[in-house]
C-alpha positions as CSV (number, residue, x, y, z in Angstrom):
1,M,-53.7,-49.2,227.8
2,G,-51.6,-51.8,229.6
3,G,-47.9,-52.2,229.8
4,R,-45.1,-53.9,231.5
5,I,-41.7,-52.9,232.8
6,K,-38.2,-54.4,232.9
7,I,-35.8,-53.1,235.5
8,D,-32.0,-53.6,235.1
9,S,-31.3,-54.6,238.7
10,E,-27.5,-54.2,238.3
11,R,-27.9,-50.7,237.0
12,C,-30.5,-49.6,239.6
13,K,-29.2,-47.9,242.8
14,G,-32.5,-48.2,244.6
15,C,-33.2,-44.5,245.0
16,G,-37.0,-45.2,245.1
17,L,-38.1,-42.4,242.8
18,C,-39.9,-44.9,240.5
19,V,-41.7,-46.3,243.5
20,T,-43.1,-42.9,244.5
21,V,-44.4,-42.0,241.0
22,C,-46.0,-45.3,239.9
23,P,-49.7,-44.6,239.7
24,K,-50.5,-48.4,240.0
25,H,-48.1,-49.0,242.9
26,G,-46.4,-51.7,240.8
27,I,-42.8,-51.1,241.9
28,V,-41.2,-51.9,245.2
29,I,-37.6,-51.9,246.6
30,S,-36.1,-55.3,246.7
31,K,-34.9,-56.9,250.0
32,K,-32.0,-58.5,248.0
33,S,-29.0,-56.4,247.1
34,N,-27.3,-56.4,243.7
35,K,-23.6,-56.9,243.0
36,K,-22.8,-53.4,243.9
37,G,-24.6,-53.6,247.3
38,Y,-27.6,-51.5,246.3
39,F,-31.2,-52.6,246.9
40,P,-32.7,-52.1,243.5
41,A,-36.3,-51.5,242.5
42,K,-38.3,-54.5,241.3
43,K,-41.7,-55.2,239.8
44,D,-44.4,-55.9,242.2
45,N,-47.4,-58.2,241.3
46,G,-49.4,-55.1,240.6
47,E,-50.6,-53.8,237.2
48,C,-48.6,-51.5,234.9
49,S,-50.4,-48.8,233.0
50,G,-47.5,-48.3,230.6
51,C,-47.3,-44.6,231.4
52,A,-43.5,-44.7,231.5
53,V,-43.3,-42.1,234.3
54,C,-41.0,-44.5,236.2
55,A,-38.6,-44.7,233.3
56,I,-38.6,-41.0,232.8
57,I,-37.8,-40.2,236.4
58,C,-35.1,-42.9,236.7
59,P,-31.7,-41.1,237.0
60,D,-29.9,-44.3,236.0
61,A,-32.0,-45.2,232.9
62,A,-32.5,-48.6,234.5
63,I,-36.2,-49.1,233.5
64,E,-37.6,-50.1,230.1
65,V,-41.4,-49.9,229.5
66,C,-43.3,-51.9,226.9
67,R,-46.7,-51.0,225.7
68,D,-48.6,-53.1,223.1
69,E,-45.4,-54.8,221.9
70,N,-43.7,-51.4,221.3
71,I,-40.8,-50.7,223.5
72,V,-40.8,-47.3,225.1
73,A,-37.6,-46.6,226.9
74,V,-35.7,-43.7,228.3
75,K,-32.2,-43.3,226.9
76,K,-29.6,-40.8,228.0
77,A,-27.8,-38.9,225.3
78,E,-25.1,-36.7,226.6
79,K,-26.9,-34.3,229.1
80,T,-30.4,-34.8,227.8
81,T,-33.0,-37.4,228.4
82,K,-35.5,-38.2,225.7
83,L,-38.3,-40.7,225.2
84,V,-37.7,-43.0,222.3
85,R,-40.2,-45.4,220.6
86,E,-38.6,-48.3,218.8
87,K,-40.5,-50.1,216.1
88,T,-40.7,-53.9,216.3
């Protein structure tokens, strides 16, 4: 199953957790800073398996994962994090 990710570079603080957990090594830390001065994560040219581990581990909920045209995103609700599947 393939997938793709979208990283909100203005929300990302560049902690690198997503880089360490990506099984396809498809995420790197950018050399360009965002408006807040952080160096955010960005997609590399590698593949995305659509596993959503990067989105689950992201403390800033800055990563959206798409699989087969369905959006799988991590959204924070109060103190809990949950995986949500949105229908298109």
